[in-house]
C-alpha positions as CSV (number, residue, x, y, z in Angstrom):
1,M,91.7,108.9,100.7
2,A,88.6,107.0,101.0
3,R,87.6,107.0,104.7
4,T,86.1,103.4,105.2
5,D,87.3,101.3,107.9
6,D,89.5,99.2,105.7
7,A,90.3,101.8,103.3
8,H,89.2,105.1,102.0
9,G,91.2,104.9,98.9
10,N,93.1,108.2,98.8
11,L,95.9,106.8,96.9
12,S,92.9,106.4,98.3
13,S,90.5,108.4,100.6
14,T,89.0,107.6,98.9
15,S,87.3,108.7,101.5
16,D,88.1,106.1,102.4
17,R,90.7,107.0,105.8
18,P,93.8,105.2,107.8
19,L,93.7,101.8,106.0
20,K,92.5,99.0,108.2
21,E,92.0,95.5,106.9
22,P,89.5,92.8,108.5
23,V,92.3,91.4,110.8
24,S,92.9,91.2,114.4
25,D,96.1,93.3,114.3
26,A,95.3,95.9,111.6
27,S,97.5,98.6,112.9
28,S,101.4,98.8,112.4
29,S,101.7,95.6,114.3
30,A,100.4,93.8,111.3
31,L,103.7,94.6,109.5
32,P,106.2,91.7,109.2
33,A,108.2,91.1,112.4
34,G,111.0,93.7,112.9
35,K,109.6,96.3,110.5
36,E,107.9,98.5,113.1
37,Q,110.9,100.2,114.2
38,S,112.5,100.7,110.7
39,N,109.3,102.3,109.5
40,Q,109.1,104.6,112.4
41,E,112.6,105.8,111.6
42,L,111.8,106.4,107.9
43,T,109.1,108.8,108.9
44,I,111.9,110.7,110.9
45,G,109.1,110.7,113.6
46,P,106.1,112.9,113.5
47,S,107.0,116.4,114.3
48,F,104.6,116.6,117.2
49,K,104.2,113.8,119.7
50,T,100.6,114.2,120.6
51,G,97.9,112.6,122.6
52,R,94.5,111.6,121.2
53,L,92.7,114.9,122.3
54,S,95.4,117.3,121.3
55,G,95.9,115.6,118.0
56,L,92.1,115.8,117.2
57,L,92.2,119.4,118.2
58,L,95.2,120.2,115.9
59,I,93.3,118.5,113.0
60,T,90.1,120.4,113.7
61,L,92.1,123.6,113.8
62,A,93.6,122.8,110.3
63,Y,90.1,122.1,109.0
64,L,88.6,125.4,110.3
65,L,91.5,127.3,108.8
66,A,91.0,125.5,105.6
67,C,87.3,126.5,105.5
68,C,88.3,130.0,106.3
69,A,90.9,130.1,103.3
70,S,88.3,128.6,101.0
71,V,85.6,131.2,101.7
72,S,88.3,133.9,101.2
73,S,89.2,132.4,97.8
74,I,85.4,132.5,96.7
75,Q,85.4,136.2,97.5
76,I,88.5,136.7,95.2
77,C,86.9,134.8,92.3
78,S,83.2,135.7,92.8
79,D,82.9,137.0,89.2
80,Q,83.7,133.5,87.9
81,P,81.2,130.6,87.2
82,L,79.9,128.7,90.2
83,L,81.6,125.5,89.3
84,V,85.0,127.5,89.0
85,Q,84.5,129.1,92.4
86,A,83.7,125.7,94.0
87,A,86.8,124.2,92.3
88,V,89.0,127.0,93.5
89,A,87.8,126.9,97.1
90,Y,88.0,123.1,97.3
91,T,91.6,123.1,96.0
92,T,92.5,126.0,98.5
93,A,91.2,124.1,101.5
94,S,93.2,121.0,100.4
95,I,96.5,122.9,100.1
96,V,95.8,124.4,103.6
97,V,95.3,120.9,105.0
98,F,98.6,120.0,103.2
99,C,100.5,122.6,104.9
100,F,99.4,121.2,108.3
101,S,100.4,117.8,107.1
102,Y,103.8,119.1,106.0
103,F,104.2,121.2,109.3
104,L,103.2,118.2,111.4
105,N,105.2,115.8,109.2
106,N,102.1,113.4,109.0
107,S,100.0,113.2,105.8
108,S,97.2,111.4,107.7
109,V,96.0,114.9,108.8
110,Y,94.3,114.7,105.5
111,D,92.4,111.5,106.1
112,A,89.1,112.8,107.3
113,Y,88.9,115.4,104.4
114,W,87.3,112.7,102.2
115,S,84.1,112.9,104.3
116,V,84.2,116.5,105.4
117,G,84.5,118.1,101.9
118,P,81.4,116.8,100.0
119,P,78.8,118.2,102.5
120,L,80.4,121.6,102.5
121,L,80.2,121.6,98.8
122,L,76.5,120.7,98.9
123,L,75.9,123.7,101.4
124,F,77.8,125.9,98.9
125,F,75.8,125.0,95.9
126,A,72.5,125.1,97.8
127,G,73.4,128.6,99.3
128,S,74.3,130.1,95.9
129,T,70.7,130.1,94.8
130,N,68.5,133.3,95.2
131,N,65.5,131.2,96.6
132,M,66.5,128.3,98.7
133,A,62.7,127.4,99.2
134,D,62.5,126.7,95.6
135,T,65.8,124.6,95.7
136,F,64.2,122.4,98.4
137,N,60.8,122.2,96.8
138,H,60.4,118.4,97.0
139,P,61.3,115.6,99.4
140,G,63.9,114.0,96.8
141,R,66.2,116.8,97.5
142,W,65.8,116.5,101.2
143,L,66.5,112.7,101.1
144,V,69.8,113.4,99.3
145,V,70.8,116.1,101.9
146,C,70.0,113.7,104.8
147,V,71.9,110.8,103.3
148,V,74.9,113.0,102.4
149,F,75.1,114.5,105.9
150,G,74.4,111.0,107.5
151,W,77.2,109.4,105.5
152,A,79.6,112.3,106.3
153,I,78.9,112.3,110.1
154,R,79.2,108.4,110.4
155,L,82.4,108.2,108.3
156,T,84.0,111.2,110.1
157,L,83.0,109.7,113.6
158,N,84.3,106.3,112.4
159,W,87.6,108.0,111.5
160,A,87.8,109.7,114.9
161,R,87.1,106.5,116.8
162,G,90.2,104.9,115.2
163,F,92.5,107.9,115.6
164,R,94.9,107.5,118.4
165,S,97.6,110.3,117.9
166,L,99.5,112.3,115.4
167,S,102.3,110.0,116.3
168,E,100.9,107.3,114.0
169,E,100.6,107.6,110.2
170,D,99.0,105.6,107.6
171,F,101.3,102.6,106.5
172,R,100.8,103.5,102.8
173,Y,102.3,107.0,103.5
174,V,105.2,105.5,105.3
175,D,105.9,103.2,102.4
176,L,105.7,106.2,100.0
177,K,108.1,108.1,102.1
178,R,110.6,105.3,101.9
179,K,110.2,104.9,98.1
180,T,110.2,108.4,97.1
181,G,112.8,110.0,99.6
182,P,113.3,113.7,99.0
183,L,110.3,113.8,96.7
184,Y,107.9,112.5,99.1
185,W,106.2,115.9,100.0
186,L,105.6,116.5,96.3
187,V,104.0,113.1,96.1
188,S,102.0,113.8,99.2
189,L,100.7,116.9,97.7
190,T,99.7,115.5,94.4
191,G,98.8,112.0,95.3
192,I,97.6,112.0,98.9
193,H,96.0,115.5,99.1
194,L,95.1,116.8,95.7
195,F,94.1,113.7,93.8
196,P,91.5,112.4,96.4
197,S,90.3,116.0,96.5
198,I,89.7,115.9,92.8
199,L,87.9,112.6,93.1
200,T,85.5,113.8,95.9
201,F,84.9,117.0,94.1
202,A,84.0,115.1,90.9
203,G,81.8,112.8,93.0
204,S,80.1,115.9,94.2
205,L,79.2,117.3,90.8
206,P,75.6,116.0,91.1
207,F,75.0,118.7,93.8
208,L,75.4,121.3,91.1
209,S,72.4,119.9,89.3
210,L,70.4,118.9,92.4
211,F,70.7,122.2,94.3
212,T,71.1,125.0,91.7
213,D,68.2,124.4,89.4
214,P,64.8,124.6,91.1
215,Q,63.2,123.0,88.0
216,V,63.1,119.2,87.6
217,E,61.4,117.5,84.7
218,Q,58.7,115.3,86.1
219,E,59.7,112.2,84.1
220,Y,63.1,112.1,85.7
221,L,62.1,112.9,89.2
222,I,62.0,109.2,90.1
223,L,65.7,109.0,89.5
224,I,66.4,111.6,92.3
225,Y,64.4,109.4,94.7
226,L,66.0,106.1,93.4
227,G,69.5,107.6,93.7
228,G,68.9,108.8,97.2
229,L,67.6,105.5,98.2
230,I,70.6,103.7,96.7
231,A,73.0,106.1,98.5
232,L,70.9,105.4,101.8
233,C,71.4,101.6,101.5
234,A,75.1,102.1,100.8
235,V,75.5,104.2,103.9
236,F,73.9,101.3,105.9
237,I,76.0,98.7,104.2
238,E,79.2,100.6,104.9
239,G,78.1,101.4,108.5
240,I,77.2,97.7,109.3
241,A,80.4,96.5,107.8
242,D,82.5,99.0,109.8
243,H,80.5,98.1,113.0
244,Q,81.0,94.4,112.6
245,L,84.8,94.9,112.1
246,H,85.0,97.2,115.1
247,R,83.3,94.6,117.3
248,F,85.7,91.9,116.0
249,R,88.7,93.9,116.9
250,E,87.2,94.7,120.3
251,S,86.9,91.0,121.1
252,Q,90.8,90.7,120.8
253,P,90.9,87.7,118.7
254,P,94.0,85.5,118.1
255,Q,96.9,87.3,116.4
256,G,96.7,87.1,112.6
257,S,93.2,86.0,112.3
258,V,91.0,87.3,109.6
259,Y,87.2,88.4,110.2
260,S,84.9,86.4,108.0
261,E,81.4,86.8,109.7
262,G,78.5,89.0,108.9
263,L,78.9,90.9,105.6
264,W,82.6,90.0,105.6
265,R,81.5,86.4,105.0
266,Y,80.3,87.3,101.7
267,S,82.6,90.1,100.5
268,R,86.4,90.8,101.4
269,H,85.6,94.6,101.3
270,P,82.1,95.3,102.0
271,N,82.7,98.7,103.3
272,Y,84.4,99.6,100.0
273,F,81.3,98.2,98.3
274,G,79.0,100.6,100.2
275,E,81.4,103.5,99.6
276,M,81.3,103.0,95.8
277,L,77.6,102.4,95.8
278,F,77.1,105.7,97.8
279,W,78.7,107.7,95.0
280,W,76.8,105.9,92.2
281,G,73.6,106.8,94.0
282,L,74.5,110.5,94.1
283,A,75.2,110.3,90.4
284,L,71.9,108.8,89.6
285,A,70.2,111.4,91.6
286,G,72.1,114.1,89.8
287,Y,70.9,112.8,86.4
288,G,67.4,113.0,87.7
289,A,67.9,116.7,88.4
290,N,69.6,117.4,85.2
291,P,70.1,114.5,82.5
292,E,71.8,116.8,80.2
293,F,74.9,117.4,82.6
294,M,76.6,114.2,81.4
295,I,79.9,114.5,83.2
296,Q,78.3,114.2,86.8
297,G,78.9,110.4,86.6
298,I,82.7,110.9,86.3
299,G,83.3,111.1,90.0
300,A,81.7,107.8,90.9
301,L,83.5,106.1,87.9
302,S,86.7,107.4,88.9
303,I,86.4,106.4,92.6
304,T,85.2,102.9,91.5
305,S,88.2,102.6,89.2
306,L,90.6,103.7,92.0
307,F,89.3,101.3,94.4
308,V,89.1,98.4,92.0
309,F,92.4,98.7,90.3
310,I,94.5,100.3,93.0
311,S,93.2,100.3,96.7
312,L,91.8,96.8,96.8
313,P,94.8,95.0,95.2
314,M,97.1,96.9,97.7
315,I,94.9,95.6,100.5
316,D,94.9,92.0,99.2
317,Q,98.6,92.1,98.5
318,R,99.4,93.3,101.9
319,M,97.1,90.6,103.5
320,L,98.9,87.9,101.4
321,S,102.3,89.1,102.5
322,T,101.4,88.7,106.3
323,R,98.9,85.9,106.1
324,P,99.5,83.2,103.4
325,H,96.2,81.6,104.2
326,Y,94.5,84.8,102.9
327,A,94.9,83.3,99.5
328,E,92.2,80.7,100.2
329,R,89.9,83.5,101.2
330,M,90.4,85.3,97.9
331,K,89.5,82.2,96.0
332,R,86.2,81.7,97.8
333,V,84.9,85.2,98.8
334,S,83.8,87.9,96.4
335,A,86.1,91.0,96.4
336,L,83.2,93.6,96.5
337,I,79.6,92.7,96.0
338,P,78.4,90.4,98.9
339,L,77.7,86.9,97.1
340,P,77.5,83.3,98.2
341,N,81.0,81.9,98.6
342,R,82.5,80.0,95.6
343,Q,83.1,76.4,96.2
344,G,86.4,74.7,96.0
């Protein structure tokens, strides 16, 4: 899933992470009265009752083992094309994380993968060349590297800041468990783990163009800089939106209030807007490196479609079910792009 502060669309990570809306009680307490206990029963309780530190250590262990497994898978298929090696390694890591999710009975173990996987793919592609000096032969590529790692570090730290223990699980996963019953772990594997991994892998395809071909046509060089700058602006937008929302929560506002200041005054989901813009920036930079590699925009398109048609409607519907006055906000405030409020 997307790991933004009110999302990360994995049925969306996407990246973008446990789903949190711009409200004062965005955790499980935002569920209708009387639902908290029943939802906890439906999860049959996470297998491990952990504290914050022990939970973070277990998730870190899961990701380290996933990295080791992915490296081993690359050795096994080293005779295959580079893109195939990357796909096998990325899938292997996702399956290892899924095994931990199953063992701990908590699919939220996967949430941080949205922001952890792409920079590792970047390093893999960059490290596959025979001459890394040629790979990083102009500032445009360095700009992309800095933006991607800045995005990943900020988003992962934002997830860690909101993580409390493995005794808690994303409400979407709890809902899926209730609806799918004995098929839940198959749904978790395909929909919560592998599907978002496919999205972020597709979104990372521009790295193949940017870091494996040292030659860039001069007439397209401007697109690398432009894409990198767009992605940089996106990281700032997402970061500002998350910070504003965090400060709102820390102020302990009245129960049921909805944050509508800062970027949130002009967009209902400014952090999702920043996340989508980030992937489109990478796609543009990739086209600047290799305009003939036409499929490298498919990741940004898929992530945008997921957010627009699945993740954001889910959030809005949940907000409407718990806060009827949210309908008025939907009439006045843009869903994504920060715009002046509509009248009436």
